[in-house]
C-alpha positions in Angstrom: -20.0 12.7 -7.3 -19.3 11.0 -4.0 -19.1 13.3 -0.9 -18.6 12.3 2.7 -21.6 12.3 5.0 -20.3 13.1 8.5 -23.7 12.3 10.1 -23.8 8.8 8.6 -20.4 7.7 9.8 -20.2 5.9 13.1 -17.1 7.8 14.2 -16.0 11.4 13.5 -12.5 12.3 12.5 -11.6 13.4 16.1 -13.0 10.3 17.6 -11.1 8.2 15.0 -7.9 9.9 15.7 -8.4 9.3 19.5 -9.1 5.6 18.9 -6.1 5.4 16.5 -3.8 6.6 19.2 -5.1 3.9 21.4 -4.7 1.3 18.7 -1.2 2.5 18.0 0.1 1.3 21.3 -1.5 -2.1 20.7 0.2 -2.2 17.2 3.6 -1.8 18.8 3.0 -4.9 20.8 1.5 -6.8 17.9 4.5 -5.9 15.6 6.9 -7.1 18.2 5.5 -10.6 17.9 2.5 -10.6 20.3 0.4 -13.6 19.8 -2.6 -12.0 21.1 -3.2 -9.6 18.2 -6.3 -10.6 16.1 -8.8 -9.1 13.7 -12.4 -9.5 14.8 -14.3 -11.0 11.9 -17.3 -12.1 13.9 -20.8 -11.2 12.6 -21.5 -12.1 8.9 -23.7 -9.0 8.1 -22.5 -6.5 10.7 -22.2 -3.5 8.5 -23.4 0.1 8.4 -24.8 0.9 5.0 -24.2 4.3 3.4 -26.0 4.7 0.1 -26.4 7.4 -2.5 -23.7 9.6 -0.9 -22.9 12.7 -3.1 -20.7 10.5 -3.5 22.2 5.6 -16.9 23.4 3.6 -14.4 23.5 -0.2 -14.4 23.2 -1.9 -11.0 22.1 -5.2 -9.3 21.1 -5.5 -5.7 23.9 -5.9 -3.4 22.8 -4.4 0.0 25.7 -4.1 2.4 25.6 -6.8 5.2 26.3 -4.3 7.8 23.7 -1.7 6.8 20.7 -1.4 9.2 17.3 -2.1 7.5 15.2 1.1 6.9 12.0 1.1 8.8 8.7 1.8 7.1 7.7 5.2 8.5 4.1 4.9 7.6 3.3 1.2 8.3 2.3 1.1 12.0 0.4 -2.2 11.5 3.6 -3.8 10.1 6.7 -2.1 11.5 5.1 0.1 14.2 8.3 1.9 15.0 6.7 5.3 14.8 4.0 4.5 17.3 1.1 7.0 17.4 2.9 9.6 15.3 1.1 8.7 12.1 -2.2 9.3 13.9 -1.5 12.9 14.8 -4.0 15.6 14.2 -2.0 17.7 11.7 -3.2 18.0 8.1 -1.3 19.0 5.0 1.1 21.8 5.1 3.0 23.9 2.5 6.1 22.4 1.1 9.3 23.7 2.8 12.2 25.2 0.8 14.2 22.0 1.1 12.9 18.9 -0.4 14.6 15.6 -0.9 15.7 15.4 -4.6 14.7 12.6 -6.7 17.0 11.8 -9.7 15.7 9.0 -11.8 18.0 6.5 -13.6 17.2 3.3 -15.6 18.6 0.2 -14.1 19.6 -3.1 -15.9 20.3 -6.5 -14.6 20.2 -9.8 -16.4 17.6 -9.6 -19.2 15.7 -6.8 -17.7 15.7 -3.0 -17.6 13.6 -1.0 -15.1 12.9 2.6 -16.2 11.6 5.0 -13.5 9.7 8.2 -14.0 9.0 10.7 -11.3 5.3 11.6 -11.5 4.4 15.3 -11.1 1.5 16.0 -8.8 -0.7 19.0 -9.7 -3.6 20.5 -7.7 -2.3 19.5 -4.2 0.8 18.0 -2.6 1.4 14.8 -0.8 3.1 16.6 2.1 2.2 16.6 5.8 3.7 17.1 9.2 2.6 13.6 10.3 2.5 11.4 7.3 2.4 12.2 3.6 0.5 9.2 2.1 0.1 5.6 3.0 -1.2 3.9 -0.2 -2.2 4.4 -3.8 -4.6 2.4 -6.0 -6.3 2.6 -9.4 -10.1 2.3 -9.6 -10.9 2.6 -13.2 -8.7 5.1 -14.9 -8.3 7.3 -11.8 -5.5 6.9 -9.2 -6.5 7.4 -5.5 -4.1 8.2 -2.7 -4.7 7.7 1.0 -3.3 10.7 2.8 -3.6 12.7 6.0 -6.2 14.8 4.3 -8.2 11.9 3.3 -8.6 9.9 -0.1 -7.5 12.1 -3.0 -8.6 11.4 -6.6 -6.2 12.0 -9.5 -6.4 11.7 -13.2 -3.1 10.4 -14.8 -1.5 11.6 -17.9 1.6 9.6 -19.2 1.6 11.1 -22.8 4.8 12.9 -21.8 6.4 11.7 -18.6 3.8 11.2 -15.8 1.5 13.8 -14.4 -1.2 13.3 -11.7 -3.9 16.1 -11.6 -6.3 16.4 -8.7 -9.7 15.5 -10.0 -11.9 18.1 -8.5 -15.1 16.6 -10.0 -14.8 13.7 -7.4 -16.0 14.2 -3.8 -15.3 17.5 -2.1 -12.9 19.2 -4.6 -11.0 16.0 -5.2 -11.2 14.5 -1.7 -13.2 11.3 -2.0 -13.4 10.8 1.7 -12.0 12.9 4.5 -10.7 10.1 6.9 -7.3 8.5 6.9 -6.8 4.9 5.6 -3.9 2.5 5.7 -4.4 0.9 2.3 -6.4 1.1 -0.9 -7.2 -1.4 -3.7 -9.4 -1.0 -6.8 -10.8 -2.7 -9.8 -10.8 -1.9 -13.5 -14.5 -1.0 -13.4 -14.2 1.6 -10.6 -14.7 -0.1 -7.3 -12.5 0.9 -4.5 -11.9 -0.5 -1.0 -10.1 1.4 1.7 -8.9 -0.2 4.9 -7.8 0.9 8.3 -7.8 -0.4 12.0 -11.5 0.2 12.1 -12.5 -1.9 9.1 -13.1 -1.3 5.4 -15.1 1.1 3.3 -16.4 0.1 -0.2 -16.8 2.8 -2.8 -18.4 2.3 -6.2 -16.9 5.4 -7.8 -19.1 5.9 -10.9 -22.6 5.2 -9.4 -21.7 7.1 -6.4 -22.5 4.5 -3.6 -20.4 3.6 -0.6 -20.9 1.4 2.5 -18.8 0.4 5.5 -17.8 -3.0 7.0 -16.4 -4.2 10.2 -13.6 -5.8 8.5 -11.2 -6.9 7.2 -8.9 -4.6 9.1 -5.5 -3.3 8.1 -4.2 -3.9 4.6 -6.9 -4.8 2.0 -7.0 -6.0 -1.6 -10.1 -6.4 -3.8 -10.5 -9.2 -6.4 -10.6 -8.1 -10.1 -14.3 -8.6 -10.4 -15.0 -6.6 -7.2 -16.9 -9.4 -5.4 -14.4 -10.3 -2.8 -11.8 -8.6 -0.5 -9.1 -10.1 1.5 -7.2 -8.3 4.3 -4.5 -8.9 6.9 -3.9 -7.0 10.1 -0.7 -7.3 12.3 0.1 -10.9 12.8 -3.5 -12.2 12.6 -4.4 -14.7 9.8 -5.9 -13.1 6.6 -9.7 -12.9 6.2 -11.8 -13.3 3.1 -15.0 -11.2 2.6 -17.6 -11.2 0.0 -18.9 -7.9 -1.4 -22.2 -7.0 -3.0 -23.8 -3.7 -3.7 -24.7 -2.7 -0.1 -23.2 -5.2 2.3 -20.1 -7.3 3.0 -20.0 -10.8 4.5 -17.1 -12.5 6.4 -16.2 -15.8 4.9 -13.6 -16.6 7.6 -9.9 -16.9 7.9 -7.5 -18.2 5.1 -4.9 -20.8 5.8 -1.8 -21.4 3.7 0.4 -24.4 4.1 4.1 -23.7 4.8 3.6 -20.1 5.8 3.8 -18.5 9.2 3.1 -14.8 9.8 1.5 -13.3 6.7 2.3 -9.6 6.2 1.0 -8.9 2.8 -1.7 -10.5 0.6 -3.3 -9.4 -2.7 -5.2 -10.8 -5.5 -3.6 -11.4 -8.9 -6.5 -12.7 -11.1 -7.5 -16.0 -9.4 -4.2 -16.3 -7.5 -3.0 -14.8 -4.3 0.3 -12.9 -4.0 1.6 -13.3 -0.4 4.5 -11.9 1.5 5.1 -14.0 4.7 7.6 -15.8 6.9 8.0 -19.4 6.1 8.1 -22.1 8.7 12.0 -21.9 8.4 11.7 -18.2 9.6 12.8 -16.9 6.2 10.8 -14.1 4.6 9.3 -15.0 1.1 7.3 -13.6 -1.7 5.0 -16.3 -2.9 2.2 -17.1 -5.4 -0.7 -19.3 -4.4 -3.3 -20.9 -6.7 -6.1 -21.1 -4.1 -4.3 -22.7 -1.1 -1.7 -24.5 -3.2 1.7 -22.8 -3.6 2.9 -22.2 -7.1 6.2 -20.7 -6.2 8.2 -18.8 -3.6 11.3 -16.5 -3.7 13.4 -15.7 -0.7 16.7 -16.4 0.9 18.5 -15.9 4.3 21.7 -14.9 2.5 22.2 -11.3 3.7 22.5 -8.9 0.8 21.3 -11.3 -1.9 18.7 -9.9 -4.4 15.9 -12.0 -2.8 16.9 -11.3 0.7 13.7 -9.7 2.2 13.3 -8.1 5.6 9.6 -7.7 5.0 7.5 -7.9 1.8 5.7 -4.6 1.6 4.1 -5.2 -1.8 3.7 -7.5 -4.8 2.1 -6.8 -8.2 2.2 -8.2 -11.7 4.5 -6.2 -13.8 4.2 -7.3 -17.5 5.2 -10.9 -17.8 6.7 -10.8 -14.4 5.8 -10.3 -10.7 7.4 -7.4 -8.8 8.2 -7.5 -5.1 9.3 -4.4 -3.1 10.7 -4.4 0.4 11.3 -1.2 2.4 13.8 -2.7 4.9 16.3 -3.7 2.1 14.9 -1.0 -0.2 14.9 -3.3 -3.2 12.9 -4.4 -6.1 12.9 -8.1 -7.0 11.5 -9.2 -10.4 10.2 -12.9 -10.6 9.5 -14.8 -13.8 6.3 -16.8 -14.5 8.4 -19.9 -13.6 9.0 -18.6 -10.0 12.7 -18.0 -10.6 14.3 -14.7 -9.8 14.9 -12.8 -13.0 16.7 -9.7 -11.4 17.1 -7.7 -8.3 17.6 -4.0 -8.0 18.6 -1.4 -5.4 15.7 1.1 -5.4 17.9 4.0 -4.2 19.9 3.6 -7.5 16.6 4.2 -9.4 15.6 7.4 -7.6 18.9 8.8 -6.1 17.8 8.5 -2.4 16.4 6.2 0.2 13.0 6.3 1.7 10.3 3.8 2.4 8.2 1.9 -0.2 4.5 1.4 0.0 2.8 -1.5 -2.0 3.6 -1.5 -5.7 0.5 -1.4 -8.0 -0.2 -2.2 -11.6 -1.6 0.7 -13.7 -4.3 0.4 -16.4 -1.7 1.9 -18.8 0.6 -1.1 -18.5 3.1 0.5 -16.1 3.6 0.1 -12.4 3.5 2.7 -9.7 5.2 2.9 -6.3 4.6 5.4 -3.5 7.8 6.5 -2.0 8.0 8.2 1.4 10.8 10.6 2.2 11.3 13.1 5.0 13.0 16.5 5.6 14.2 17.3 9.2 14.5 21.1 9.8 17.3 21.3 12.5 16.4 24.8 13.2 12.8 24.1 14.3 13.4 20.4 15.2 10.3 19.6 12.9 9.9 16.8 10.4 8.1 17.0 7.1 6.9 13.9 5.2 6.8 13.8 1.4 5.0 11.3 -0.7 6.6 10.8 -4.2 5.0 8.6 -6.8 7.3 6.8 -9.3 6.1 5.0 -12.4 8.1 1.9 -13.3 8.4 0.3 -16.8 9.8 -3.2 -16.8 11.1 -4.4 -20.1 13.2 -7.2 -21.4 
């Protein structure tokens, strides 16, 4: 099992939170368009090695033109509208009596049907007074969730519905690592990378090894074979890193023609899935073969199915590619030819609005999305954050 070694880490949780508060103010500037924000990728072998740690409604997208986009509550490196609030010192709390209700309904548009299933979480709750959860990823058959309490490990049962059970055999009673991370990404053979403003940590779940890197910062994605990682932070260009068993090496920045600010990047086999502003200032979801663009989807037509305020996630979904955007709270499904197959209002799928974190592909053939919702107690003037996991099956 993997367990955290506090003595081996360069920063303690308290120091990390103090530094996070400092970084949060910087993120506010970066998210507003500062050209000075950058990720420090200097130093090819600048890592700290940690080894052998114990270890049925039918709908199409038609967002009203006068509706204000919903801000991503737990995406400081992207939206940054909540400032340092996500870096608070509070941990998990008991669920209050009132919780936003999720009512799932299948959606159909064009040739496609999207069937959502609300996953039941057992053994813990993705609930907090500062932020419920920021990312999910599969490494092997397990799902991992980045939360205020650290990285949690779950087994997934879809035999009847969807149930996530805390895997207490991992780490400290199901907590793989106690620190907070912004994003997670994993491989089919059990390697997991976790990124935040301080850098990246690499976990080899089954052997029980882990090590830390100085980068990439922010949102990270690992290649299917586990030998590379790519990350993007604020408005800085994405960086490519190689990973071996004990160390990571910076390979430099990646450049993609016809793209401006890159806000999301992930591996899909040998391709990159990228959400970015084009040189025409329109936000697109794109696929690149290396540095050559294969297709792009996006429009400046307000309310259209491919009108994106910000691409928060992209992932393969069967024969298609799925794109999610918190600002317009939509799911766009793109065919292999690069044409938009269908667009859906996500609130029609779950019965409420919230914020969407990156969509991921599961080893069971389904897709999973982390939905953030909140409950404001007017009597105490306190806000509680809830993380809800929705499984999606795209057919047609």
